[in-house]
ZAKOLLO-472269 format. One line per field, with one value per residue (C-alpha): y negated, x negated, z; residue in three letters. Coordinates in Angstrom, 2 decimals, always signed. Example, Ala and Ser with C-alpha at 12.3 -4.5 7.8 and 13.67 -1.06 7.14 Angstrom:
// residues 2
Y = +4.50, +1.06
X = -12.30, -13.67
Z = +7.80, +7.14
selum = Ala, Ser
END
This chain:
// residues 327
Y = -99.33, -102.81, -104.93, -105.13, -102.97, -102.50, -101.97, -105.26, -104.87, -101.07, -102.61, -105.52, -102.88, -101.11, -103.96, -104.25, -107.04, -107.60, -104.07, -103.47, -102.98, -100.20, -98.51, -98.92, -96.87, -94.47, -93.62, -93.19, -89.70, -89.26, -88.02, -91.44, -92.42, -91.12, -90.34, -89.14, -91.40, -90.07, -93.32, -94.95, -92.25, -91.84, -88.15, -89.62, -90.27, -87.01, -85.66, -88.04, -87.70, -83.96, -83.34, -86.76, -87.29, -83.66, -84.59, -87.32, -85.69, -82.59, -84.96, -86.36, -82.91, -81.88, -84.56, -84.30, -81.74, -78.73, -75.06, -72.40, -73.26, -70.92, -72.73, -75.98, -74.72, -73.79, -76.91, -78.61, -75.91, -77.01, -80.30, -80.33, -78.32, -79.56, -80.84, -83.21, -84.29, -84.90, -86.97, -89.66, -89.55, -90.01, -92.52, -95.00, -95.13, -93.42, -92.60, -96.62, -96.86, -93.57, -93.92, -90.29, -88.92, -86.97, -84.01, -84.75, -82.33, -84.65, -81.91, -78.99, -81.85, -84.21, -83.45, -84.70, -88.17, -88.64, -86.62, -89.63, -91.97, -90.11, -90.89, -94.66, -94.40, -92.67, -95.41, -99.47, -98.78, -99.81, -97.26, -98.46, -98.89, -94.68, -94.35, -95.03, -93.85, -90.25, -90.35, -92.16, -90.04, -86.60, -86.03, -87.79, -84.50, -81.18, -79.10, -78.48, -77.06, -74.95, -71.19, -70.51, -67.84, -69.22, -67.57, -69.87, -73.69, -75.16, -77.82, -75.13, -73.29, -75.69, -77.39, -73.65, -72.77, -76.45, -75.81, -72.13, -74.03, -76.43, -74.79, -70.51, -71.05, -71.98, -75.79, -75.58, -77.04, -78.14, -80.28, -81.77, -83.31, -87.70, -88.06, -86.72, -89.08, -88.69, -85.54, -86.24, -83.02, -82.86, -80.83, -79.69, -77.53, -75.48, -78.21, -80.90, -83.02, -83.91, -86.48, -86.98, -88.03, -88.86, -89.02, -88.37, -85.22, -81.90, -80.65, -84.13, -84.38, -81.64, -82.46, -85.66, -84.30, -81.72, -84.57, -86.85, -83.29, -82.48, -86.09, -85.93, -82.64, -82.48, -86.25, -86.98, -89.57, -91.82, -91.19, -92.56, -95.68, -96.60, -96.90, -98.29, -101.81, -103.33, -101.43, -103.04, -106.16, -106.01, -104.83, -108.11, -109.96, -108.51, -108.62, -112.69, -112.84, -111.40, -112.99, -116.55, -115.82, -114.80, -118.36, -119.55, -118.23, -119.58, -122.78, -122.93, -121.98, -123.96, -127.23, -125.86, -126.45, -129.33, -130.84, -129.27, -130.70, -133.94, -134.18, -133.04, -135.60, -138.22, -137.40, -137.29, -140.99, -142.50, -141.03, -142.33, -145.79, -145.20, -144.87, -147.62, -150.02, -149.06, -149.66, -152.70, -153.22, -151.67, -154.35, -157.03, -156.19, -155.98, -159.14, -160.98, -159.11, -160.36, -163.53, -163.95, -162.05, -165.02, -167.59, -166.68, -166.55, -170.56, -171.07, -169.83, -171.74, -174.71, -174.59, -173.39, -177.12, -179.48, -177.70, -178.90, -182.37, -182.50, -182.00, -183.98, -187.12, -186.59, -188.59, -187.08, -186.31, -184.70, -182.37, -182.06, -181.01, -178.77, -177.20, -176.38, -175.17, -172.66, -171.36
X = -99.74, -101.48, -102.19, -106.20, -107.77, -111.33, -113.94, -113.92, -110.37, -110.84, -113.27, -111.40, -108.51, -110.66, -112.13, -115.44, -115.35, -118.61, -120.03, -117.89, -121.16, -122.48, -118.40, -119.13, -122.72, -120.78, -117.74, -120.75, -121.67, -125.76, -124.20, -122.48, -127.01, -129.02, -131.08, -129.09, -131.08, -130.13, -131.22, -128.43, -126.22, -123.25, -125.19, -126.51, -122.57, -121.76, -123.75, -122.40, -119.13, -119.71, -121.23, -121.23, -117.36, -116.67, -118.22, -116.40, -113.24, -114.38, -115.02, -111.69, -110.75, -113.16, -111.40, -108.04, -106.30, -105.91, -107.48, -110.54, -113.55, -111.76, -108.70, -110.87, -112.28, -109.49, -108.07, -111.32, -111.01, -107.35, -108.26, -110.25, -108.35, -108.08, -104.72, -105.68, -108.76, -106.20, -103.86, -106.47, -107.50, -104.73, -103.28, -106.90, -106.17, -110.29, -109.05, -109.33, -112.57, -114.25, -117.50, -119.25, -120.42, -118.79, -120.22, -118.62, -115.50, -113.03, -110.44, -112.30, -114.94, -112.95, -113.33, -117.14, -116.01, -113.97, -117.26, -118.94, -115.69, -115.79, -119.19, -118.62, -116.51, -118.31, -121.09, -119.61, -116.17, -116.45, -115.42, -111.68, -110.93, -112.94, -110.92, -107.70, -108.54, -109.07, -105.16, -103.60, -105.06, -105.68, -104.27, -100.67, -99.37, -99.26, -99.27, -102.95, -102.63, -100.11, -101.62, -102.32, -99.92, -96.73, -93.56, -90.83, -91.63, -88.25, -88.82, -88.68, -91.25, -93.84, -92.41, -94.01, -96.74, -98.39, -96.88, -98.59, -102.29, -101.66, -100.20, -99.52, -96.11, -93.41, -91.45, -87.74, -85.24, -82.60, -79.50, -77.01, -73.53, -74.07, -70.13, -67.85, -69.67, -73.18, -75.40, -79.27, -81.77, -85.07, -88.14, -90.82, -94.34, -94.28, -93.48, -94.34, -91.42, -92.37, -90.43, -86.28, -83.51, -80.00, -77.28, -73.21, -74.41, -75.50, -77.13, -78.63, -79.72, -81.99, -83.73, -84.29, -86.00, -88.05, -89.27, -90.30, -91.92, -93.76, -95.42, -96.63, -97.90, -99.40, -100.80, -102.14, -104.55, -101.74, -99.85, -102.92, -103.32, -99.28, -99.81, -103.46, -103.15, -105.95, -104.91, -101.41, -102.85, -105.13, -102.17, -99.74, -102.99, -103.47, -99.87, -99.82, -102.77, -100.01, -97.33, -99.47, -101.48, -97.96, -96.57, -99.90, -99.50, -95.85, -96.99, -98.89, -96.63, -93.91, -96.49, -97.61, -93.75, -93.44, -96.15, -95.84, -92.08, -93.18, -95.50, -92.53, -90.70, -92.98, -93.89, -89.97, -89.88, -93.00, -90.72, -87.96, -89.66, -91.65, -87.56, -86.26, -89.49, -89.13, -85.51, -85.96, -88.44, -86.28, -83.55, -85.89, -86.55, -83.59, -82.23, -84.99, -84.23, -80.70, -81.51, -84.28, -81.15, -79.07, -81.44, -82.59, -78.60, -78.20, -81.43, -79.10, -76.48, -78.06, -79.65, -76.41, -75.46, -77.97, -77.78, -73.81, -74.93, -77.36, -75.38, -72.40, -75.07, -75.72, -73.54, -71.26, -72.92, -75.83, -73.35, -71.92, -74.83, -76.06, -72.80, -73.11, -76.60, -74.82, -72.73
Z = +92.79, +93.79, +90.97, +91.21, +92.40, +92.47, +95.20, +96.76, +97.56, +98.88, +101.26, +102.38, +103.05, +105.28, +107.47, +106.19, +103.00, +102.73, +102.00, +98.91, +96.87, +99.70, +98.53, +95.06, +95.36, +97.49, +94.78, +91.91, +90.67, +90.22, +86.39, +85.84, +85.18, +82.10, +84.33, +87.51, +89.39, +92.99, +95.16, +93.24, +93.46, +96.29, +96.84, +100.54, +101.06, +100.07, +103.17, +105.86, +104.35, +104.45, +107.70, +109.67, +109.18, +109.52, +113.49, +114.25, +113.22, +115.39, +118.79, +117.86, +118.47, +121.18, +122.95, +122.66, +121.81, +123.77, +122.68, +122.14, +120.01, +117.42, +117.31, +117.11, +114.51, +112.55, +113.11, +110.87, +108.39, +108.13, +108.16, +105.27, +102.85, +99.32, +99.81, +102.34, +100.16, +97.02, +99.17, +100.07, +96.39, +95.52, +98.44, +98.29, +94.56, +93.80, +90.33, +89.89, +91.17, +91.06, +88.46, +86.74, +83.84, +80.34, +82.40, +85.37, +86.13, +87.44, +88.03, +89.47, +91.18, +93.02, +96.37, +95.62, +95.43, +98.67, +100.51, +99.22, +100.46, +103.54, +104.31, +103.59, +105.74, +108.48, +107.80, +108.09, +109.18, +113.27, +115.55, +116.41, +113.00, +112.23, +114.99, +113.33, +109.64, +110.98, +113.33, +109.98, +107.44, +109.02, +112.19, +111.66, +110.89, +112.59, +110.26, +110.21, +114.11, +113.01, +112.31, +109.04, +109.02, +111.06, +110.28, +112.36, +112.41, +113.67, +116.39, +119.25, +118.34, +117.67, +120.96, +122.61, +120.89, +121.48, +125.10, +125.25, +123.71, +127.33, +130.30, +128.88, +128.68, +126.74, +126.38, +128.51, +127.15, +129.44, +128.36, +131.10, +130.38, +131.83, +131.03, +128.43, +126.10, +126.41, +127.10, +127.60, +127.23, +128.69, +127.24, +130.24, +130.66, +133.97, +136.24, +134.04, +132.47, +128.77, +127.96, +128.11, +125.01, +125.65, +122.75, +122.19, +120.29, +122.04, +119.16, +118.53, +122.25, +121.69, +118.49, +119.30, +122.72, +120.99, +118.06, +120.79, +122.76, +119.53, +119.21, +122.45, +122.61, +118.94, +118.69, +121.97, +120.76, +119.30, +122.41, +124.56, +121.76, +122.23, +125.89, +125.78, +126.65, +125.05, +121.83, +122.29, +123.15, +119.83, +117.84, +118.78, +117.66, +114.65, +114.04, +115.27, +112.38, +109.86, +110.55, +110.64, +107.33, +105.72, +107.39, +105.69, +102.41, +102.46, +103.43, +100.65, +98.07, +99.29, +98.86, +95.43, +94.47, +96.21, +94.50, +90.82, +91.49, +92.34, +89.44, +87.03, +88.29, +87.90, +84.38, +83.85, +85.67, +83.05, +80.31, +81.13, +81.30, +78.56, +76.65, +78.47, +76.93, +73.45, +73.38, +74.76, +72.28, +69.89, +71.10, +70.24, +66.96, +66.36, +67.22, +65.47, +62.61, +62.50, +63.18, +60.18, +58.48, +60.01, +59.36, +55.14, +54.59, +56.12, +53.95, +50.86, +51.63, +52.28, +48.91, +47.27, +49.38, +47.98, +44.46, +43.94, +45.78, +43.46, +40.52, +41.76, +41.84, +38.35, +35.60, +33.82, +30.33, +32.43, +34.19, +30.19, +29.75, +31.65, +31.84, +28.02, +28.53, +31.07, +28.34
selum = Met, Pro, Asn, Gly, Ile, Ser, Cys, Arg, Trp, Leu, Ala, Asp, Arg, Leu, Gly, Cys, Ala, Asp, Lys, His, Asn, Glu, Leu, Lys, Lys, Ala, Leu, Thr, His, Lys, Ser, Phe, Phe, Lys, Glu, Glu, Asp, Ser, Glu, Gln, Ser, Asn, Ser, Arg, Tyr, Val, Phe, Ile, Gly, Met, Phe, Gly, Phe, Lys, Gly, Lys, Val, Ala, Glu, Thr, Leu, Phe, Asn, Tyr, Leu, Pro, Gly, Ser, Gly, Thr, Gln, Leu, Gln, His, Tyr, Leu, Gly, Asn, Leu, Phe, Lys, Asp, Glu, Thr, Leu, Leu, Lys, Ile, Tyr, Lys, Thr, His, His, Leu, Asp, Glu, Leu, Cys, Arg, Tyr, Gly, Tyr, Thr, Phe, Asp, Ile, Glu, Lys, Gln, Lys, His, Ile, Leu, Val, Tyr, Gly, Phe, Leu, Gly, Phe, Val, Cys, Gln, Trp, Leu, Ser, Pro, Glu, Lys, Leu, Ser, Gln, Phe, Ile, Ile, Arg, Asn, Phe, Leu, Ser, Glu, Thr, Ser, His, Leu, Met, Pro, Thr, Gln, Phe, Lys, Asn, Arg, Asp, Leu, Gln, Ser, Gln, Cys, Asn, Tyr, Phe, Cys, Arg, Leu, Ala, Cys, Arg, Gly, Asn, Ala, Ile, Val, Thr, Thr, Lys, Ile, Ile, Asn, Glu, Phe, Leu, Phe, Arg, Ser, Ser, Val, Ser, Ala, Gly, Asn, Val, Leu, Ile, Cys, Glu, Ala, Glu, Ser, Lys, Ser, Tyr, Arg, Tyr, Ser, Arg, Lys, Lys, Ala, Leu, Lys, His, Ala, Leu, Leu, Ile, Leu, Ser, Ala, Pro, Glu, Arg, Val, Lys, Leu, Asp, Tyr, Asp, Ile, Asp, Tyr, Gln, Gln, Arg, Glu, Glu, Gln, Arg, Gln, Leu, Lys, Glu, Ile, Asn, Glu, Ala, Gln, Arg, Leu, Lys, Asn, Glu, Lys, Leu, Ala, Ala, Tyr, Leu, Glu, Lys, Lys, Glu, Arg, Val, Gln, Lys, Leu, Arg, Arg, Asp, Glu, Arg, Glu, Lys, Ala, Lys, Val, Leu, Ala, Ser, Glu, Arg, Glu, Val, Glu, Arg, Lys, Lys, Ala, Lys, Ala, Arg, Ala, Lys, Ala, Arg, Ile, Glu, Ala, Arg, Lys, Lys, Val, Ala, Glu, Asn, Arg, Lys, Ser, Ser, Ile, Leu, Thr, Leu, Ser, Thr, Ala, Lys, Arg, Arg, His, Leu, Glu, Asp, Lys, Lys, Lys
END
């Protein structure tokens, strides 16, 4: 889990950082306020999430998925099951950001907060980012497209199911031997070739082809984006921007490190210079003390010599008197 989770962080992650206050409102249940002030709660966002956001998803299903209206209605119902809403609640860390009162039963009413979040997404994300959000959180898997009571879920059966929706026939898988070391499998629907895959293994070539075919059949919007030149250019620009941002952060980190290193080195040089100056001052003081001690010794020697010479100049009687006085 990332550090510093906040409404500003999540809004920036969604691509609308300037709307973080609206996101906080969308994640605040009316039970959070003493008087349950609906003007400051997420009730309007819950409304647009339950009907407006569902409408956007329904429009995506209508534009890109085959099937009758009843089947699309089943798909839409499967998309908004509690499991999907709980996954969104956890993926976007809403448990850290939602606000509600003690009367709110979070274990039973998480879906209300999720619908408030989806209302914010529907209201403030750009059409492209909203489409990406729907694909990433709702259409990236295929389980919602299968019948609720679907007995066989192997790759062949799933491809057959989508082929029957699109062209009223099962998928045809054929495998050819290219040489003794390579197999090529192809998946087609009627006379239309969906995809091909090659492998050294007969079984894996078929599995690889069926996986690719299932992706094409079940996620046409994703495939459309993958082959859209404008989308690819925007993705390249986004990746380049991320690389440049990462390089900028790396350069800033390196510059900060070098600045800190230079500051530490300068501090150590200053400390060494101070130590040298202090050592020099101590050496001067030591020499001065040594000179003073030497001068005191010389002075005492000189005093002793002067005293001795003065004694020698005295008369014999005077010297005898001084010697007797010492005794």
